[in-house]
Backbone bond lengths (Angstrom), bond angles and torsions (degrees), N, CA, C in turn:
res aa  C-N    CA-C-N  psi(-1)  N-CA   C-N-CA  omega(-1)  CA-C   N-CA-C  phi
1 M - - - 1.456 - - 1.537 117.95 -
2 K 1.539 102.66 -42.79 1.423 111.56 -176.96 1.552 109.08 -66.28
3 K 1.305 120.02 -33.48 1.470 121.35 -178.98 1.515 109.46 -69.54
4 L 1.382 116.83 -33.66 1.517 119.70 175.76 1.456 110.31 -68.22
5 L 1.276 122.28 -38.83 1.447 123.71 176.64 1.478 117.99 -65.53
6 E 1.428 112.70 -41.24 1.450 121.94 178.20 1.530 109.19 -64.32
7 H 1.383 114.16 -43.75 1.459 118.61 173.16 1.546 116.42 -52.07
8 I 1.254 111.03 -53.50 1.471 116.73 175.70 1.527 116.31 -56.16
9 L 1.335 114.28 -47.43 1.457 117.41 173.12 1.486 119.89 -60.48
10 E 1.379 113.04 -35.58 1.493 118.21 177.56 1.424 110.93 -67.44
11 Q 1.380 115.45 -39.62 1.456 119.93 -174.05 1.558 112.09 -76.50
12 M 1.348 116.79 -32.32 1.491 118.92 177.19 1.583 111.89 -80.13
13 Y 1.289 116.78 -33.52 1.494 116.65 -164.87 1.532 109.70 -124.42
14 G 1.303 119.70 -31.04 1.428 117.16 178.05 1.419 119.26 61.23
15 N 1.320 117.73 20.28 1.469 124.01 -177.58 1.522 111.11 -101.40
16 P 1.305 121.27 117.66 1.480 123.93 -173.43 1.480 106.07 -72.29
17 D 1.267 125.18 -12.90 1.464 125.34 179.18 1.571 112.14 -79.68
18 I 1.329 117.99 -7.22 1.427 125.03 -174.61 1.745 101.38 -96.68
19 T 1.266 112.97 114.75 1.461 118.44 -177.22 1.544 112.88 -124.83
20 V 1.317 120.21 162.01 1.409 118.67 -179.73 1.595 102.15 -128.29
21 S 1.321 112.82 134.97 1.530 118.01 168.08 1.569 109.94 -116.50
22 E 1.304 113.99 153.38 1.476 116.85 -177.25 1.499 106.33 -131.03
23 S 1.306 113.04 148.24 1.470 121.75 178.71 1.523 102.67 -152.28
24 E 1.440 112.67 162.54 1.433 119.12 175.68 1.530 112.73 -120.62
25 D 1.284 116.33 138.93 1.419 122.13 -178.94 1.574 111.77 -138.81
26 E 1.245 119.67 113.32 1.488 122.00 174.49 1.475 104.46 56.88
27 G 1.259 122.80 50.89 1.479 121.46 173.23 1.484 114.61 74.48
28 S 1.355 120.71 -1.12 1.429 120.46 178.21 1.547 107.31 -106.67
29 I 1.337 118.21 142.69 1.416 122.73 170.75 1.543 108.90 -88.53
30 I 1.319 117.10 131.48 1.400 125.58 178.49 1.529 108.70 -111.93
31 L 1.165 118.46 118.85 1.494 127.06 175.96 1.571 109.74 -110.58
32 V 1.348 113.59 124.18 1.431 119.67 -176.21 1.564 107.85 -115.58
33 I 1.250 116.60 124.01 1.448 125.70 177.16 1.607 106.96 -86.37
34 H 1.402 116.26 114.19 1.475 114.47 177.83 1.543 102.16 -104.48
35 A 1.289 115.93 124.43 1.477 126.91 -177.59 1.489 113.39 -139.11
36 P 1.381 118.03 151.14 1.348 122.12 172.41 1.539 112.90 -67.30
37 Q 1.414 118.80 148.51 1.372 125.19 -173.79 1.503 112.02 -45.39
38 E 1.328 118.62 -44.23 1.450 117.48 -172.20 1.458 115.83 -74.88
39 E 1.393 119.77 -12.43 1.444 125.84 177.35 1.475 113.89 -98.00
40 I 1.284 121.30 -10.62 1.465 128.50 177.96 1.590 112.12 -57.54
41 G 1.280 114.90 -49.28 1.511 123.02 178.47 1.546 108.46 -56.99
42 R 1.306 116.56 -47.76 1.469 122.04 -174.30 1.589 106.88 -68.22
43 I 1.431 116.41 -34.16 1.526 113.49 -176.61 1.517 105.55 -76.47
44 I 1.348 121.76 -32.61 1.447 117.83 -179.22 1.536 112.29 -78.69
45 G 1.282 117.79 -38.31 1.423 121.85 176.25 1.542 113.44 79.30
46 K 1.235 117.80 165.06 1.523 124.91 -174.80 1.536 106.67 -60.93
47 G 1.247 120.52 118.27 1.405 122.08 177.90 1.475 116.41 75.25
48 G 1.381 115.56 3.30 1.503 121.03 179.65 1.522 108.56 84.84
49 K 1.324 119.64 16.36 1.498 121.75 176.42 1.509 118.61 -59.10
50 V 1.285 112.64 -43.95 1.462 121.37 -179.76 1.443 113.70 -61.31
51 I 1.307 109.84 -55.95 1.689 115.86 -179.70 1.486 109.14 -62.93
52 N 1.213 118.67 -38.29 1.496 120.55 -176.39 1.526 109.62 -72.19
53 A 1.246 121.74 -28.09 1.410 122.91 170.66 1.481 115.19 -67.86
54 M 1.372 114.24 -41.61 1.483 117.73 177.40 1.575 110.55 -68.32
55 K 1.328 110.04 -33.15 1.527 112.13 179.52 1.548 110.47 -64.85
56 Q 1.398 113.13 -37.34 1.455 112.82 -176.49 1.500 109.69 -69.74
57 I 1.395 122.13 -39.77 1.327 126.39 174.35 1.531 114.76 -53.93
58 V 1.259 116.47 -50.15 1.439 119.59 -178.49 1.454 110.02 -72.83
59 K 1.242 119.73 -26.57 1.480 123.80 177.09 1.525 114.85 -65.62
60 I 1.345 111.74 -33.44 1.532 115.61 175.22 1.585 109.78 -64.15
61 L 1.349 117.19 -42.31 1.368 117.08 177.68 1.625 113.07 -70.31
62 A 1.257 118.43 -32.71 1.450 119.70 169.55 1.527 117.22 -64.48
63 I 1.263 117.75 -34.92 1.461 121.03 173.82 1.522 109.93 -59.83
64 K 1.287 110.00 -49.63 1.473 117.75 -177.67 1.498 114.25 -52.79
65 E 1.422 112.33 -32.98 1.466 123.52 -174.08 1.571 107.27 -98.80
66 N 1.232 117.79 5.85 1.500 119.82 -179.03 1.526 113.80 56.81
67 K 1.418 114.52 40.60 1.488 118.70 -177.32 1.436 108.98 -123.88
68 R 1.256 118.94 169.01 1.523 127.11 174.07 1.592 104.35 -108.15
69 V 1.305 111.63 141.86 1.532 110.99 177.05 1.567 106.61 -138.31
70 E 1.368 114.79 147.07 1.329 124.41 -178.01 1.498 108.38 -131.75
71 I 1.389 122.93 134.02 1.454 128.81 179.10 1.457 113.52 -120.32
72 N 1.378 108.17 117.80 1.550 114.38 177.04 1.497 109.83 -113.72
73 V 1.326 118.08 164.63 1.481 128.81 179.44 1.441 106.79 -122.95
74 E 1.405 120.82 124.97 1.282 126.77 171.77 1.507 115.20 -129.76
75 E 1.300 119.03 152.30 1.520 126.65 179.18 1.510 106.16 -74.58
76 N 1.367 119.05 135.39 1.328 122.95 170.93 1.566 113.83 -65.04
77 T 1.280 115.05 140.58 1.542 119.16 -176.43 1.551 110.07 -105.28
């Protein structure tokens, strides 16, 4: 799922500063997108449409693998 999200972000933005980290908590996979401040608005999109579309795509893979997935966006530090 991490590779899928990384591929989507690479194709959409092409910014090497946008990275994805993966962790697992109580059976759920948590993917965190780390991005520069100026890219966060573009990743979320107007009304959250872009991030919600990414969540739906990744959720399809998660359902196939019988897992739960959560995607968050954080600013690079």
